N, C-alpha and C positions, 0 to 999 in steps of 0.2 A: 104636881107641877102644873096641872091643868087650870085654865082660867074658867071662871063661871060666867055664863052669859046672863047679864041682867035684863037685857031687852034686845030685840031684833026688829028692824024695820026694813021691809023689802022696797028697794028702789025701782027694780024692774023684774018682771017675771016673763020670760020668753022661752019657747021650747028649746032654743040653742043654749041659753044660759040664764041664770038668775043672779042678781046682785043685791046684796043686803048690807046694811050698816048695823053692826053690833055694838052694844055698850057692854064692856067686860070688866071683871074684877080679877086682879092677879092674886095668887096665893098670899102675897105680901100685903094685900089690901089696897093696892093702887088701882084707881079707876081709869080705864081706857075708854074715853067717851065716844070715840069714832074709829072703829076697826072695820074696814071694808073687805067683804068676802065675795068672790065670784064663785057661784055654784055651777059645776059642769057635770055631765054624766061621765062615767068611766070611759076611757078610750083604750084602743089597742092598735099596735102596729107590728109589722113582722119583717125581719130580714128573710126574704123568700128566695129559695134556690130552686132552679129548674132541675129536671132529671139529669141534664147535661152539666150541671154545676154552675150555671150562670146566675148572677144575682139579678132579680127583677127590681128595677128602679122605675120610678115614674116621674115625669115632669108635669108640674101643675102650677098654674098662676095662683099666687097668694095675695089677695087684694090688700090686706093690712100693711104689707111691706112693699107692695107695688112691683113685685118681681115674680118671674117664673123660676121655680126652684126644683132641684132634684131631691126626691124623697123616697122613702119606702112606702108600700101600701099600708093604709090604716084609716081609722075613723072612730067616731064615738060608738059606744055600745048601746043598742036599743034597750029600753026599760024591760026588766025581767029576762033578758037574754043572757045565756051562758057566755062567758068571755071567749072561750076557745071556739065556740060555735059562731060567735060574732066575727072572729078573725077569719075563719074559713069562709063565711059569707062575704065579708068585705074583699078578701083576696079574689074570690070568684067574680064579684061585681066589677072591681076595678081593673082586673087583669085578664079574666077569663081562664085562669089557671086553678086547678084543684091540686091539693098536696097530700101525699101519703103520710107525712110526718109533721107534727105540730107540737113544739115544746115551749112551754112557758119558761122564759129566761129569768125575768125579774119583774117586780112591780115597783114603779117609781112615781114620785110626785114632782111634777114639772116646776111648780112655783108655790110651795106650801105657805108662803107668806101672804098670798092673795087667792090662790085657787084651792078648792077643796077636793079635787078629784085625783085619782090615780090613773096611770097609763100602764098597761100590761104589754111587755115586750116579748115577742115570740121569735123563734127560729122555725121557719116552715121549710120542709125539704121534700124532694121528689115531685116538684111541680110539673104538671102536664097540662098543656093547653087543651081545654075541652069546650070552650064557649067563647062567644064574643063578649066584649065589655057591656055591662048594664049600668051606665053612669046615671047619677042624679042630674036633675035639670041644670044645676049650677056647676057641674064638673066637666072639665075638658082635660083629659089625662092622656099623655103620650107615654107608652111603655118603652123602656130601654132595657135590653138584656145586656149585662156587662160582666166581663171576667172579674172574679173576686179581687185580683191584684189592682185592677183599674179603680174599683170602688175603694179599696184601702188607700190608694194614692189620693183620691178625691177627699177622703176623710182627713188624711195627714196634711193636705194642702188647705184645709178649712173650706172646702167647696160644698159640703153638706151643711147648710145653715139651720135647718130645722133641728133644734137641739135634741128633742126626744128621739128623732129618727137617727141622728148621729149616735146617740147613746145605744139605741137598739143595734145598730151595726157594730159598734164596739163590743157589746156583749155577745152578739152573734159570732163575730170573728174569734173572740176569746173561746167560746164554746166549741167551735169547729177545731181550733188549735188543740184544746184539751182532748177532744175525741180522737184526733189524729195521733196524739202522743200516747194513747193507751195501747 
């Protein structure tokens, strides 16, 4: 069922993303003369719980939508970096917390009709504050420690708008519920 790529032309190549236009041929022989693909590195995010059982949420301004939103910690993975190592690094940089447990929940594709990357969703547990934040030059992140029930309410009320992060929280809460029922 795979399409063959007859040609690819790169529209832009930047370290944050690459965009290309492919000409493809379907298995049935139909030519698709302009299919646009945005190439991104893999990303990871985590539902992160402190030792006390609070969920670490972050507030961050997101320029493309012009809003400050509530999210879970996460980021793109550096080239040749192990995914779990990247998640530990990002949690420490964004929150100053280290975690004794890190479990991969699932790998998802945010928009496979346009984007070529996957996002790895984790459940991080046993978080302990060990350092100050080490933010990138373009990051201004406010940490909020929240009871799990409050985060569930925000999810149910549609207040977590970052879709991958909402997905991470849903998988995380599901995993916690399964663990509690054992």
